[in-house]
C-alpha positions as CSV (number, residue, x, y, z in Angstrom):
1,X,-59.0,18.1,-24.5
2,X,-56.8,15.8,-22.4
3,X,-53.0,17.4,-21.7
4,X,-50.5,14.5,-22.8
5,X,-47.1,15.1,-22.1
6,X,-44.7,18.0,-20.3
7,X,-43.9,21.4,-20.9
8,X,-40.9,22.7,-20.9
9,X,-40.8,23.9,-18.3
10,X,-42.1,20.6,-16.0
11,X,-39.3,18.8,-17.5
12,X,-36.5,21.4,-16.8
13,X,-37.5,21.3,-13.0
14,X,-37.6,17.7,-13.6
15,X,-34.4,17.6,-15.1
16,X,-32.9,20.1,-11.9
17,X,-34.3,18.3,-9.0
18,X,-32.0,15.5,-10.3
19,X,-29.5,16.6,-11.2
20,X,-29.4,18.6,-6.9
21,X,-30.2,14.7,-5.7
22,X,-27.2,13.1,-7.5
23,X,-25.3,16.2,-6.4
24,X,-25.7,15.7,-3.4
25,X,-25.7,11.9,-3.7
26,X,-22.6,11.3,-5.6
27,X,-19.7,12.5,-3.8
28,X,-21.2,9.8,-1.3
29,X,-21.7,7.3,-3.6
30,X,-18.0,7.3,-4.9
31,X,-16.5,7.9,-0.8
32,X,-18.0,4.3,-0.8
33,X,-16.8,3.0,-4.0
34,X,-13.0,4.4,-2.7
35,X,-13.6,2.6,1.1
36,X,-14.3,-0.6,-1.0
37,X,-11.8,-0.4,-2.7
38,X,-9.8,0.3,0.0
39,X,-10.0,-2.6,2.0
40,X,-10.3,-5.6,-1.1
41,X,-6.9,-4.0,-1.2
42,X,-6.2,-4.4,2.5
43,X,-7.4,-7.7,2.4
44,X,-5.6,-8.9,-0.7
45,X,-2.6,-7.4,0.5
46,X,-2.3,-8.8,3.9
47,X,-3.7,-12.3,2.5
48,X,-0.7,-12.0,-0.4
49,X,2.2,-11.5,2.1
50,X,1.0,-14.0,4.8
51,X,1.4,-16.5,1.3
52,X,4.5,-15.5,0.1
53,X,6.3,-15.0,4.4
54,X,4.6,-18.9,4.8
55,X,6.0,-20.0,1.7
56,X,9.1,-18.5,1.4
57,X,9.6,-20.3,4.9
58,X,9.0,-23.7,3.9
59,X,11.8,-23.5,1.8
60,X,14.3,-21.2,3.7
61,X,13.4,-22.1,7.7
62,X,11.6,-20.6,10.6
63,X,12.2,-17.2,10.7
64,X,14.4,-16.5,12.8
65,X,17.1,-18.0,11.6
66,X,17.2,-16.1,8.3
67,X,19.5,-13.0,8.1
68,X,18.8,-10.7,10.2
69,X,20.2,-7.3,10.2
70,X,20.9,-7.3,14.2
71,X,20.4,-4.6,16.2
72,X,23.0,-1.9,15.8
73,X,24.6,-3.3,13.1
74,X,24.4,-1.0,9.1
75,X,21.1,-1.7,6.8
76,X,20.9,-0.1,3.2
77,X,19.4,-0.5,0.5
78,X,21.7,-2.6,-0.9
79,X,21.0,-5.3,2.0
80,X,17.7,-4.9,2.6
81,X,17.3,-6.0,-1.5
82,X,19.7,-8.6,-1.0
83,X,17.5,-10.3,2.4
84,X,13.7,-8.7,0.0
85,X,15.2,-11.2,-2.7
86,X,15.8,-13.7,-1.5
87,X,13.3,-14.4,1.2
88,X,10.7,-12.4,-0.5
89,X,10.5,-11.8,-4.0
90,X,10.3,-15.0,-5.5
91,X,7.2,-15.6,-3.5
92,X,5.3,-12.5,-4.7
93,X,3.9,-12.7,-8.2
94,X,3.4,-9.6,-10.7
95,X,5.7,-7.3,-8.2
96,X,8.1,-4.3,-9.8
97,X,11.1,-3.3,-7.4
98,X,12.3,0.0,-6.7
99,X,14.9,0.8,-4.8
100,X,13.9,4.0,-3.2
101,X,15.7,7.2,-2.5
102,X,14.2,10.0,-0.7
103,X,15.2,13.5,-0.2
104,X,16.8,14.7,3.3
105,X,18.7,18.4,3.9
106,X,19.5,18.0,0.0
107,X,21.1,14.8,0.2
108,X,19.4,11.3,-1.0
109,X,19.5,9.0,1.5
110,X,17.6,5.2,1.4
111,X,14.5,5.1,1.7
112,X,13.6,1.3,1.9
113,X,12.4,-1.5,-1.2
114,X,9.2,-0.5,-2.7
115,X,7.5,-3.0,-4.1
116,X,4.3,-2.7,-6.4
117,X,2.2,-5.0,-7.1
118,X,-0.3,-6.0,-10.1
119,X,-3.4,-4.2,-8.5
120,X,-1.0,-0.5,-8.7
121,X,-1.4,-0.7,-4.5
122,X,2.6,-0.1,-3.0
123,X,4.5,-1.6,-0.3
124,X,7.4,-0.1,1.3
125,X,9.4,-2.2,3.5
126,X,12.5,0.0,5.7
127,X,15.5,-1.2,7.2
128,X,15.6,-3.5,9.6
129,X,15.0,-2.1,13.5
130,X,15.9,-4.2,16.5
131,X,14.9,-7.6,14.5
132,X,11.8,-5.9,12.7
133,X,10.7,-4.7,8.9
134,X,7.7,-1.8,9.4
135,X,5.6,-1.7,6.2
136,X,3.5,0.9,4.7
137,X,0.7,-0.3,2.3
138,X,0.2,2.4,0.5
139,X,-3.8,1.0,-1.6
140,X,-3.0,4.4,-4.3
141,X,-0.3,4.9,-6.6
142,X,-0.7,7.6,-7.5
143,X,-0.6,9.7,-3.7
144,X,2.3,7.6,-2.9
145,X,4.3,8.8,-5.6
146,X,2.4,12.6,-5.1
147,X,3.6,12.1,-1.4
148,X,0.3,13.4,-1.0
149,X,-0.5,10.0,1.3
150,X,-2.4,10.3,4.3
151,X,-2.1,7.2,6.9
152,X,-6.1,5.6,8.1
153,X,-6.8,6.8,3.9
154,X,-4.5,5.3,1.7
155,X,-1.4,4.6,3.7
156,X,-1.5,1.4,6.5
157,X,1.3,-0.1,8.4
158,X,2.4,-3.6,8.9
159,X,5.5,-5.1,10.5
160,X,7.5,-8.6,10.2
161,X,9.3,-10.0,13.1
162,X,12.0,-12.0,13.1
163,X,10.5,-13.1,17.2
164,X,7.2,-12.4,18.5
165,X,7.4,-12.4,22.0
166,X,3.4,-11.7,21.8
167,X,2.9,-14.9,19.1
168,X,0.1,-16.1,21.2
169,X,-1.7,-12.8,20.0
170,X,0.0,-12.1,16.4
171,X,-1.1,-15.0,13.6
172,X,1.8,-15.2,12.0
173,X,5.5,-13.8,11.9
174,X,3.8,-11.0,9.4
175,X,0.8,-9.2,10.6
176,X,-0.5,-5.5,11.7
177,X,1.3,-3.1,13.1
178,X,0.2,-3.7,17.4
179,X,-1.2,-6.6,16.4
180,X,-1.2,-7.4,20.2
181,X,-3.4,-4.9,20.7
182,X,-7.3,-6.4,21.2
183,X,-8.5,-3.5,23.2
184,X,-10.1,-1.4,20.6
185,X,-11.0,2.0,22.4
186,X,-6.9,2.0,22.9
187,X,-6.5,1.6,19.2
188,X,-7.9,4.1,18.8
189,X,-7.7,7.2,21.4
190,X,-4.1,6.4,22.8
191,X,-2.2,9.4,22.0
192,X,0.9,7.6,20.4
193,X,-0.3,6.2,17.9
194,X,-4.6,6.7,17.9
195,X,-6.3,6.0,14.8
196,X,-8.8,8.2,15.4
197,X,-6.5,11.3,17.5
198,X,-6.4,14.2,15.3
199,X,-2.8,14.3,16.0
200,X,-0.3,11.3,17.3
201,X,2.5,11.4,19.0
202,X,4.4,9.3,16.6
203,X,3.9,11.5,13.8
204,X,1.0,9.3,11.8
205,X,-1.4,6.6,12.6
206,X,-0.5,3.3,13.1
207,X,-3.1,1.8,14.4
208,X,-5.5,2.0,12.2
209,X,-4.4,-1.4,10.6
210,X,-4.4,-3.0,13.4
211,X,-8.0,-1.3,13.9
212,X,-9.5,-2.3,10.9
213,X,-7.9,-6.0,10.7
214,X,-10.5,-6.4,14.0
215,X,-13.3,-6.1,11.9
216,X,-12.4,-8.1,9.1
217,X,-11.2,-5.4,6.8
218,X,-14.4,-3.1,7.2
219,X,-14.5,-0.1,8.3
220,X,-16.4,0.4,12.1
221,X,-19.5,2.7,11.3
222,X,-17.8,5.7,13.8
223,X,-14.1,6.0,10.9
224,X,-13.5,9.3,11.4
225,X,-12.2,9.4,7.8
226,X,-14.0,9.6,4.5
227,X,-11.8,7.7,1.4
């Protein structure tokens, strides 16, 4: 008599094998998915900010004529918020602006202007520094709020300049930090801010955004961080 179907033992063994394979592959699949989401948000943020600043130029004139705070002059959240509301906010859709404060030495101090985008990502503009704005882009709202963002994974640095001596290398006034650098090995291994350096002199990994930009917002095969 021919035998049909599987025994209970065979079924359990098969399910066990499937479970083991799923346990081994699921973390990789999820990491790849988070990587794709992160790169998509980076690309969208870059495009959104590029378009916004070009529209602002059309209305407000060239960037170097804007109301920049000069080196050595006072820069605080009130000044920055007024500047942001004039030159950026009208050209960014569906954002929520936060006058950010941070705790330092038991005192609340200005922490820059934070704006939350429609996809849940976050950008924070620090104070003026020599006619230059540092802009941190955080792809994960929760890790940003919890203070657990990690450079090169969900924290990426951009900048906005009043003028650029390197304008032939940088596409526009808003760009990835170190946009004038095209040496990939430098962006990876420089001791001050290299993306692949475990502990940089800077304390972060400011060159990661430029490295990813050079790869058209795709993760290089040897990228050392998992998402």
